[in-house]
VOPAGU-2260 file (C-alpha; in pm, 1 decimal, decimal comma):
REM VOPAGU-2260
SITE   aa  ch    i         X         Y         Z
SITE  MET   A    0   21753,2   13942,7    -977,0
SITE  LEU   A    1   21680,5   14235,3   -1117,7
SITE  GLU   A    2   21501,5   14095,7   -1376,9
SITE  GLN   A    3   21272,6   13951,4   -1126,7
SITE  PHE   A    4   21242,9   14271,3    -955,3
SITE  ILE   A    5   21115,4   14467,9   -1298,9
SITE  GLN   A    6   20908,5   14162,3   -1396,2
SITE  GLU   A    7   20705,1   14207,5   -1050,3
SITE  ASN   A    8   20678,8   14551,5   -1062,4
SITE  ARG   A    9   20604,3   14627,5   -1414,9
SITE  ALA   A   10   20298,3   14797,6   -1375,0
SITE  ALA   A   11   20443,6   15043,6   -1142,3
SITE  PHE   A   12   20684,5   15145,5   -1439,3
SITE  ASP   A   13   20389,4   15174,3   -1689,9
SITE  THR   A   14   20255,4   15464,1   -1530,4
SITE  GLU   A   15   20346,0   15732,8   -1733,3
SITE  SER   A   16   20236,3   15806,8   -2118,3
SITE  PRO   A   17   20387,7   16128,4   -2325,8
SITE  PRO   A   18   20170,4   16415,8   -2369,4
SITE  THR   A   19   19960,3   16426,9   -2709,5
SITE  GLY   A   20   20114,0   16620,3   -2979,1
SITE  SER   A   21   20461,0   16514,7   -2880,8
SITE  TRP   A   22   20555,9   16366,0   -3225,8
SITE  ALA   A   23   20422,0   16675,3   -3418,2
SITE  ALA   A   24   20667,9   16891,5   -3242,4
SITE  ILE   A   25   20916,2   16639,7   -3306,2
SITE  GLU   A   26   20829,7   16670,2   -3692,3
SITE  ALA   A   27   20844,1   16987,8   -3651,1
SITE  GLU   A   28   21223,8   17016,9   -3555,9
SITE  LEU   A   29   21342,4   16801,3   -3834,2
SITE  PRO   A   30   21468,8   16987,4   -4147,3
SITE  GLU   A   31   21251,6   17097,6   -4412,4
SITE  LYS   A   32   21397,0   16796,0   -4670,3
SITE  GLU   A   33   21384,0   16452,7   -4424,0
SITE  LYS   A   34   20996,4   16531,0   -4365,1
SITE  THR   A   35   20732,9   16334,1   -4477,0
SITE  ALA   A   36   20432,2   16396,0   -4644,8
SITE  SER   A   37   20118,5   16225,4   -4691,4
SITE  GLU   A   38   20218,9   16136,8   -5032,4
SITE  GLY   A   39   20596,1   15984,6   -4944,4
SITE  LEU   A   40   20860,6   16119,9   -4922,0
SITE  ASN   A   41   21037,5   16458,7   -5030,0
SITE  PRO   A   42   21128,9   16435,5   -5439,9
SITE  SER   A   43   21435,1   16549,1   -5432,9
SITE  LEU   A   44   21522,1   16305,9   -5165,8
SITE  LEU   A   45   21395,9   16031,6   -5378,3
SITE  ARG   A   46   21623,9   16113,7   -5665,6
SITE  ASN   A   47   21922,7   16163,7   -5466,8
SITE  ARG   A   48   21838,0   15790,3   -5340,7
SITE  ARG   A   49   21805,2   15694,1   -5714,7
SITE  ILE   A   50   22110,6   15827,1   -5836,5
SITE  ARG   A   51   22326,8   15662,0   -5511,7
SITE  LEU   A   52   22109,7   15303,5   -5619,1
SITE  ARG   A   53   22186,5   15313,5   -5989,1
SITE  ALA   A   54   22590,6   15411,8   -5859,9
SITE  VAL   A   55   22628,9   15154,0   -5643,8
SITE  MET   A   56   22440,6   14906,7   -5908,1
SITE  ARG   A   57   22668,9   15003,6   -6185,6
SITE  MET   A   58   22960,1   14883,9   -5966,9
SITE  ALA   A   59   22822,4   14603,2   -5876,1
SITE  ALA   A   60   22766,4   14499,9   -6241,5
SITE  ALA   A   61   23129,8   14607,6   -6290,1
SITE  VAL   A   62   23222,5   14391,3   -6049,0
SITE  VAL   A   63   23021,5   14107,4   -6174,2
SITE  VAL   A   64   23155,4   14152,6   -6498,1
SITE  LEU   A   65   23508,4   14147,0   -6401,7
SITE  LEU   A   66   23478,9   13825,4   -6193,6
SITE  GLY   A   67   23296,2   13652,0   -6467,1
SITE  LEU   A   68   23610,5   13758,7   -6711,2
SITE  GLY   A   69   23886,0   13651,3   -6458,2
SITE  VAL   A   70   23690,4   13289,3   -6438,5
SITE  LEU   A   71   23676,6   13245,6   -6786,5
SITE  LEU   A   72   24075,9   13369,8   -6827,9
SITE  GLY   A   73   24154,6   13113,6   -6515,2
SITE  THR   A   74   23986,2   12855,4   -6681,2
SITE  TYR   A   75   24161,4   12907,7   -7003,7
SITE  ILE   A   76   24481,7   12920,3   -6877,2
SITE  ALA   A   77   24473,9   12620,1   -6663,0
SITE  ARG   A   78   24329,7   12428,7   -6950,8
SITE  PRO   A   79   24578,9   12137,6   -7005,2
SITE  ASP   A   80   24564,4   12158,1   -7389,2
SITE  ASN   A   81   24681,8   12516,0   -7386,9
SITE  ASN   A   82   25074,0   12486,4   -7282,1
SITE  VAL   A   83   25102,6   12144,4   -7475,1
SITE  ALA   A   84   25279,2   12103,9   -7791,6
SITE  ASN   A   85   25130,7   11915,2   -8018,2
SITE  SER   A   86   25424,1   11842,5   -8289,7
SITE  LEU   A   87   25782,6   11812,2   -8295,2
SITE  SER   A   88   25767,8   12155,0   -8476,5
SITE  ASP   A   89   25619,4   12310,3   -8191,4
SITE  ILE   A   90   25959,4   12246,2   -7985,0
SITE  SER   A   91   26227,8   12380,2   -8189,7
SITE  GLY   A   92   26294,6   12465,0   -8545,3
SITE  GLU   A   93   26553,5   12125,3   -8541,4
SITE  TYR   A   94   26273,5   11907,6   -8440,4
SITE  ALA   A   95   26072,1   12096,6   -8708,7
SITE  GLU   A   96   26280,7   11961,4   -8994,8
SITE  VAL   A   97   26336,2   11632,7   -8859,9
SITE  GLU   A   98   25922,3   11612,8   -8839,3
SITE  TYR   A   99   25912,5   11769,8   -9205,4
SITE  PHE   A  100   26177,5   11535,4   -9353,6
SITE  TYR   A  101   25972,3   11196,3   -9184,7
SITE  SER   A  102   25652,9   11329,3   -9281,1
SITE  GLN   A  103   25744,2   11359,0   -9648,8
SITE  GLN   A  104   25940,1   11033,9   -9671,3
SITE  VAL   A  105   25602,1   10869,6   -9495,7
SITE  ASN   A  106   25379,7   11050,3   -9765,4
SITE  TYR   A  107   25625,9   10997,8  -10045,8
SITE  ASN   A  108   25622,0   10588,9   -9977,6
SITE  LEU   A  109   25249,1   10611,1   -9912,7
SITE  LYS   A  110   25164,5   10760,6  -10237,5
SITE  GLN   A  111   25383,4   10517,8  -10402,0
SITE  LEU   A  112   25226,9   10225,5  -10245,2
SITE  GLU   A  113   24877,6   10353,3  -10350,6
SITE  ALA   A  114   24951,5   10346,7  -10690,6
SITE  LYS   A  115   25078,8    9993,9  -10665,3
SITE  GLY   A  116   24746,7    9874,0  -10532,9
SITE  VAL   A  117   24898,0    9736,2  -10222,6
SITE  ASP   A  118   24718,3    9485,0   -9975,0
SITE  THR   A  119   24480,3    9662,2   -9736,7
SITE  ASN   A  120   24686,9    9476,1   -9448,7
SITE  VAL   A  121   24976,8    9691,7   -9482,9
SITE  LEU   A  122   24759,0   10051,2   -9461,6
SITE  ASN   A  123   24612,4    9942,0   -9162,2
SITE  ASP   A  124   24936,2    9882,0   -9014,1
SITE  ILE   A  125   25018,8   10231,5   -9119,0
SITE  LYS   A  126   24706,6   10356,3   -8968,5
SITE  ASP   A  127   24790,2   10172,8   -8638,4
SITE  LEU   A  128   25080,2   10284,0   -8579,4
SITE  GLU   A  129   24951,1   10658,7   -8688,1
SITE  LYS   A  130   24686,2   10587,5   -8428,5
SITE  GLU   A  131   25016,1   10517,2   -8168,4
SITE  PHE   A  132   25181,3   10856,1   -8311,1
SITE  GLU   A  133   24846,9   11065,1   -8240,4
SITE  GLU   A  134   24903,9   10959,8   -7837,7
SITE  LEU   A  135   25214,3   11045,1   -7846,9
SITE  LYS   A  136   25131,0   11359,2   -7974,7
SITE  LYS   A  137   24879,0   11406,9   -7689,3
SITE  GLU   A  138   25143,7   11296,3   -7422,7
SITE  LEU   A  139   25413,4   11554,6   -7575,2
SITE  GLY   A  140   25432,8   11838,0   -7323,8
SITE  ARG   A  141   25241,6   11696,0   -7035,9
SITE  THR   A  142   25471,6   11457,8   -6907,8
SITE  GLN   A  143   25852,6   11529,8   -6776,1
SITE  ASN   A  144   25998,8   11283,3   -6984,1
SITE  ASP   A  145   25960,4   11530,2   -7343,2
SITE  GLU   A  146   26274,3   11367,2   -7453,6
SITE  GLN   A  147   26159,3   11005,0   -7455,2
SITE  VAL   A  148   25821,7   11081,3   -7604,9
SITE  ILE   A  149   26009,0   11277,5   -7886,3
SITE  HIS   A  150   26259,6   10990,7   -7949,3
SITE  ALA   A  151   25918,6   10755,1   -7963,3
SITE  MET   A  152   25789,7   10958,1   -8219,0
SITE  ILE   A  153   26084,2   10990,8   -8449,2
SITE  GLU   A  154   26108,0   10574,3   -8408,6
SITE  ASN   A  155   25744,8   10569,9   -8518,4
SITE  TYR   A  156   25840,2   10771,9   -8829,1
SITE  ARG   A  157   26106,8   10546,1   -8886,7
SITE  THR   A  158   25906,9   10260,8   -8842,1
SITE  LYS   A  159   25654,1   10358,1   -9081,7
SITE  ILE   A  160   25887,2   10421,9   -9338,0
SITE  ASN   A  161   26094,0   10118,1   -9295,1
SITE  ILE   A  162   25796,7    9911,0   -9352,4
SITE  LEU   A  163   25652,2   10104,1   -9643,2
SITE  GLU   A  164   26022,8   10070,8   -9818,5
SITE  ARG   A  165   25999,0    9672,2   -9747,5
SITE  VAL   A  166   25664,3    9651,7   -9889,7
SITE  LEU   A  167   25786,1    9857,1  -10169,3
SITE  ASN   A  168   26101,2    9601,7  -10248,3
SITE  ARG   A  169   25920,4    9308,0  -10227,7
SITE  ILE   A  170   25657,2    9471,3  -10497,6
SITE  ASP   A  171   25943,5    9546,6  -10715,8
SITE  ALA   A  172   26152,4    9245,2  -10642,0
SITE  ASN   A  173   25809,1    9049,9  -10746,8
SITE  ALA   A  174   25692,7    9247,6  -11001,0
SITE  PRO   A  175   25924,9    9105,7  -11313,0
SITE  ASN   A  176   25749,2    8737,7  -11158,7
SITE  GLY   A  177   25409,6    8882,8  -11215,1
SITE  ARG   A  178   25297,6    8858,6  -10821,4
SITE  SER   A  179   25199,5    9116,8  -10623,5
SITE  LEU   A  180   25098,6    9156,2  -10296,1
């Protein structure tokens, strides 16, 4: 209703206008450093604004850098490979000794087989066991059943050693007869 009244009587409200020179009087009352000149703002006011703008920009850049570092650190910590054991020696010293013993046995038997010129099928079987072992290493530390994975890794070593020893025994048993595998 008030709106309708104002719209109908708009011409009656627009009768007055400010006196000429009122803006000049308002400008004369402003402090000196806030006055505008024909060439722009007061130089000292511009300098203060630039200084404040630089300070704000520095703070914004610091915030961006800190956020970036936080994201990088967070992704590094959250990576699944980070806190995962990659071998038995990563778990404890006792397992390190077990791993060292078995790996030495496997390497020793492999060198003996290579020296005797073994069939490639045996080496392929050992490579298959090695691939299985690598999968177990990846699984180590990622599951709740670390003991089962550790047991499977040790059994993998034992299987390799058993295969290598059996092949070496057959080669040695057949060597006097002049046959080899």
